[in-house]
N, C-alpha and C positions, 0 to 999 in steps of 0.2 A: 498497541502499535496500530497506527493508521498509515496505510500506504495508498498513495495517490497514483492512479494509472490512467492511461489512455483508454477510452471506452468507445466502441463502435456499436451502433444499433443494427442488428441483423434484421432485414426486412423479409426474410423467408420464415413466415409462421410466427406464432406467439407462444409464450410460456403458458402453463396450465391455468394461470389466473387471467389470461387474455391480454397480458402486457407484451410489448415488443421484446424479443430476445436480445440480450446484450452480450457483447464479447469484450472481456477485459484483458488487456495486454499485459501479461505478467513477465514477459521477456522484454528487457530493455533497461531503462534507468529513470529515475525521478526522485521526488521529494517524499519524505515520510515524517511522522512525528512519533516519538516514543513518550508515553506518559508513565512516570514513575514517581510514587510518593507525592502526588498532586502537582508535580512539575511537568511542563511540556518541553521536550528536548528535540529540536530540529535535527533530522538525519537525512541521509541520502540512501537510496537503495539501488542496487544494480544486479542484474541477472543476464549475462551475456547470451546464454542459450538455454533451451528448455531442460537440458540435462544438468545444468548448473543449479546450485542452491542459491537462493537470494541472499545477497550480502548487504548489510547495513553498516554505514559509516557516518561518523559525526560530521556535520557540515563544517563545524569549526575544528580544524585540526586534522580531519580525515582519518582518525583512528577507528579501528573496527568496534562496533557496538557489541557489548556482551550483555545479552538479555538476562534478567534476573531468573533465578530458579523458580520452578512452580508453573502455574498456569499463565499463559500469555495469550491475551485476546488480540486477534489480528483482524482488522477491519480494512476492506479494500474499497476505495472510493474513486470515483471518476475525477480526473484533473480539475474540472471546473467546480467541484464542491468545495464549500467553505465550512469549517468546523468552528463553532464558537465555544470557547472555554469559559467556564464560570468559576 
C-alpha cells in the first residue's frame, strides 16, 4: 500500500542523519495505490481526525478496500513523488 500525503519540512533542527525533519500529514485525504498479485489498484484514502482510522476506498466505485490477510507493507510518500511500476 502506497499512500501519498502532504509533506512539510520543519526548519527547527535536523534528524540524527543531519537531514531536515519532515512532517507528514496523515489527517486529511488523498490518493493511494494498493499492489496485489502484481496489479496496481488506484484507491483514495481519508482520515477526518487523528482519532479516526484511515479508510481506503476504490477510486472507481467508491467501495471500501478490504486489505488481504497477512502482512501489509505501508509506504508513506510525499504528494510530489512518482512511483514507477515495472
